[in-house]
Structures are given as C-alpha cells and as structure tokens.
N, C-alpha and C positions, 0 to 999 in steps of 0.2 A: 504494500500500500504506500502511495506517495503522500508525503506530508509537507504542507507549506503554511506558514503563519501569515496572519493579516499584514504584519510589518513587511514581510517579504513580498507580498502581493503589491503593496504600495511602492516599494522600490522598483519592482519589475515594471509597474505601470509608468513610472517616471522614465524608465529606459526604453519603453516600448517603441516610441516613435522613431528613435535613432536606429534601433535594431531592426525594426520592421522594414525600413527603407533599404536595408542591405540586400534583401532578397528580390532580385529583378524578376526571376521566374514567377515567384508568388505574386508580385505586383502585376505582371502581365496577365496571369490567370484571373486575378480579381477584376482588373479593368475590362476583361472580355465579357464579364457578366453584366456590365452596365447596359441597360436597355434591351437585354437579350429577349425579354418577353413583353415588349412594348405593347400596351393596350390589350394584353391578353389577361384573362382572369387567373387568379391563383387561389389556393386554399391553404390557410395556415392551420395546421393540426395541433391544437393543444392536447394535453394528455389526461383530461378529466374523464371519469367513468362514462359520461354522456357521449364521448366520441364513438363508443361502440354501439350506441343507439342509432347511429347513422349507418346507412348502407355504404360502407367504405369502398366496396368493390366498384362503385360508380365513379370513383376518383382515379381509376387506373390510367386513364388517358388525359388527366388533368395535371397542371403544374401544382405540386404539393410541397409544402415546407413543413417538415417534421422536426422534432427536437428530443434531446435527452435519450431516454430508454424506449422511445417509440418503437424501436426495432424489435422489441419483445413480441409485437403482434404482426410483424411482417409476413411470417409464414401463414398466419391466419387470414390476412386480407388478400394475399396472393400476388402482391406486387411490391416494388420498392419506391418510396417517395422520391421526388426529384432532388430534394436537399435534406440534409440532417445537420442541425445546429446544436452546439453545446457551449454554454458560457460559464456554468457553475463549476467551481473548482472541486467540490465534493463529488459531483457526478463524474467529472473527468478522472479524478483520482481513483474512485472506487470501481469504475467500469472501464479503465484504460485498456485492458487486454481485449475486451469485447469490442470496444470502439475502434481500436487500431486494426482489428481483423476485418472490419467492414470495408469492402472494396467496390461495391456496386451502386453507390450513390455519391453525390458531390457533398463533401463535408466542409462546413464553415465553422472555424474555431478561432477564439482569441489567440493572439501570438503568445501571450504569457502562459498558455497551457502547453507549450512545446516541451516542457519538462516531463510531461507524461503522455501527451498525444503526439504520435509520430507524424512526420511529414511524408506524404506519398503523392502519387499523381492525381489522386481523387480528393486531396485535401487543400483547402485554401485558408490561410491565416489572415486575420484582420487585426487592425490596431484598435483594441477594445479599451475604452476609457472607463475605469471602474470608480474613480474618485474625481468628482468635479462639483462646482457650484456655479450658478444655481441648478438645482435638480428639479425636474428632469429636462434633458435636451434630446431633440430628435435630429439625427444627422442627415443632411442632404448630400453628404460626400462620403458614402460608404467605403470608397476605396482609400479615403484618407483617415477617417476615424468613425467609430461606432460607439454609441453611448449605452452604458448599463442603465436599466430601468426597473430593477427589482424583480424581473421575470424574463426568462429567455424569449418570451413572446414579443417583448419590446425590440430585441435584436431582430426577430423575424419580420416585424413590421418595417423596420429600416431596410432589411434585405428586400422585401417585396417592392418597396419604393424604388430601390436601386435597379431592380430587374425591369422596372417599367410596368409592373402589373396594374391592371385596372379592368374590372373591379377586384376587390380583395374580400374573400369570405373567411370568416373565423368559425371553426368548429371545435368542440371539446373544451370550450372555455367555461367550465363549471363555476370558477371563481369562488370556490368554497373548500375549506380544508378543516379537517378534524385531527387534532394531535392526540393519539391514543394515550391513555393514562399510564401505560407501562413503558412508554418511550423515555429514554434518558436524554435530558436536555442540559447542555452546558454552553454558555456563551452564544446563544441563539442557534446552536447546532443540535439537531435532534438525531439520535441513533435509534433506529427502529428495533423493536423486540418482537414484532409480529408482522403478519401480512399487511400490505398497503391497501387501504380502503379509499384513498383519495385519487387514485390514478387507474389507468387502463389495464393494469396487470398486478396481481398480488405481490410480485417480486420487484415491481418498479422501485419502490423504496421499501423493500421487504426486510426481513430479519438481518440485522448487521449493517444495513446501508445507512449512510448519513444524509441528512437533508437540512437545509436552512429553514428556520422558523418562517413560514410564509406571512408576509405583511400585505394584506389585501388592500388596505388604504393606500399604501405606497404604489402598488400596482395600478390602482385606479388613476393616480396622478399621471403616470406614464401613458395610460390609455387615453386620457383626456388630451394630453399633449399630441398624441398620435392623431386623434380624431380631428383636432384643429388644423394640424399640418396637412392632412389629406384633403380637408375641406378647402383650404386655401389653394391647393394644387389642382382641384377639380377631380380628385380621385375618389371613387365610391368605395365605401367599406361597409360590410354588413356582418352582423353576428348571426350566423346560422346554427348556433349551438342549440341542441335539444334541451329546453328548459335552462337550468343554470342561473347564476345570480349576477351576471355581467350585463348592465343596462346602459353602459356608456355609448355603445354603437347602435345604430338602427338595426332592428330585428328583421330577419327574413326566415322563411320556413325552408329547411334543407330539402324536404320532400317535394317542394314546388320548383326547385332549380332544374333547368333543362341541361342534362349531361350529355357528354360526347361518348356514345356507346357504339 
C-alpha cells in the first residue's frame, strides 16, 4: 500500500506545474482531446447505487466518462466506458494494481499520482490543483490546469467541457452517503469494516478500503459553479439520475432519452 501525507501532497502540488511541463508526449496527448467530441453529447457516470437502475447497456455507443472503481461493473454492463478518471489519493493508492492493469480505456489522472499510477499509452496526466483560493474554480484550460472540487465528478465536468461535449447528462448522482457505525474514522479518512452501501458494488469501498468523509455541501458549491459556467457557455447539462438528492441541475428522465442502438 502506498502512503502519502497531506504535507507531501501540498509540496507535490507546488511542483506540479514545472514537472508537468516536462512531458511533451503527455502534453500532446492531452491537447489532442480538446474539442474531440464537439457538440456531441456525453454521459458522466457517477457511482451511486441508482446508476444500476439505468439500462446501462444503452450507453454502449455513447461517449461515457466513468470514475474510480466503476470498472467493478464493466463485465456486467458488457462494454468499456470511453474514459476513466481518478483524482482521490486513497482510491489511487488502495487500487493501484487494478488501475494500472486497465489497458482498454483512456485514463485521466492527476500528475501527482504518478507515485502509484503508472504511465502507459492509455494514460494521460493532468496538472491537478488541489489547494487554491477562492474555492471552487472551474477550468476552461484543461490542458493547463484542472481544479479539485470535493468530488471526482467536478474533474469530469471540466473534462466534458474540454472535449467539447454538448449536451452533458449526469447519471448515478445519488448525492447521499451513509457512514456505517462500524467504520473507523481518523482525520476525515474512513476505513470500511463492511460492504459498501453507498456505491454500485459492495466492494467499491468495501472491507479494508479507505475513503474520505464525503462533504455534500462542498460538492454542491462545485456543482453550482459548474452549472453557471455551462450556462454562460451555452452548454446544456441535465441530471438524468434515477431519483437521488442532487437538485442543482435541470432534471430529465433517463428512460425518455433517445439512444444510439
């Protein structure tokens, strides 16, 4: 298991811009994504239990952005999402071997996770800004910097804009978390002692896995900034989650979307 302290993260963050600019190949791969899907719709897949209430097989021919341990259900849904993103240090450390073995989707990771997530032809690193003021900020220069927003979904929203996607659909955004009584909590880090009830798979943050104490109010600040940004850019964004508690974005019914089948 890889270990890194908050102090080390801060130091790495300060060095990120300089180090990031050293990789010409990575920079070229990142720039190639700009506008790749201009005016094409995409689906950002969060990992709440409601995600599996959608017929995910309908997304096989769509542009999809998945995150974290979403790959636990890839065999079940029968296809590989277009992108996989991870920004959380605990997810990267605890699942490094699994993540590094994934070769069949484009992976987008912060540069400061290179200590545990290896570079390969399907990996693109980004300059991820974890500490900044005022919070939150939405990046319109994804190839230069990407801002942390309390949830990997904020990274995904910035990626969707960079890709040129319009409209953007959100699914699996339950926006609700329960911390089991048996969980061990220290310095806002939770260590699970049982199956995960908050996500798409019982092993997502199952026994022995660590996760950060979710701050829904902080997430909402980031979502509101995203909504305002997209509105000013004329980009449509809809929450197609089945039920859930996220009401920042305009709602639409997943079952009423016309899919490419």
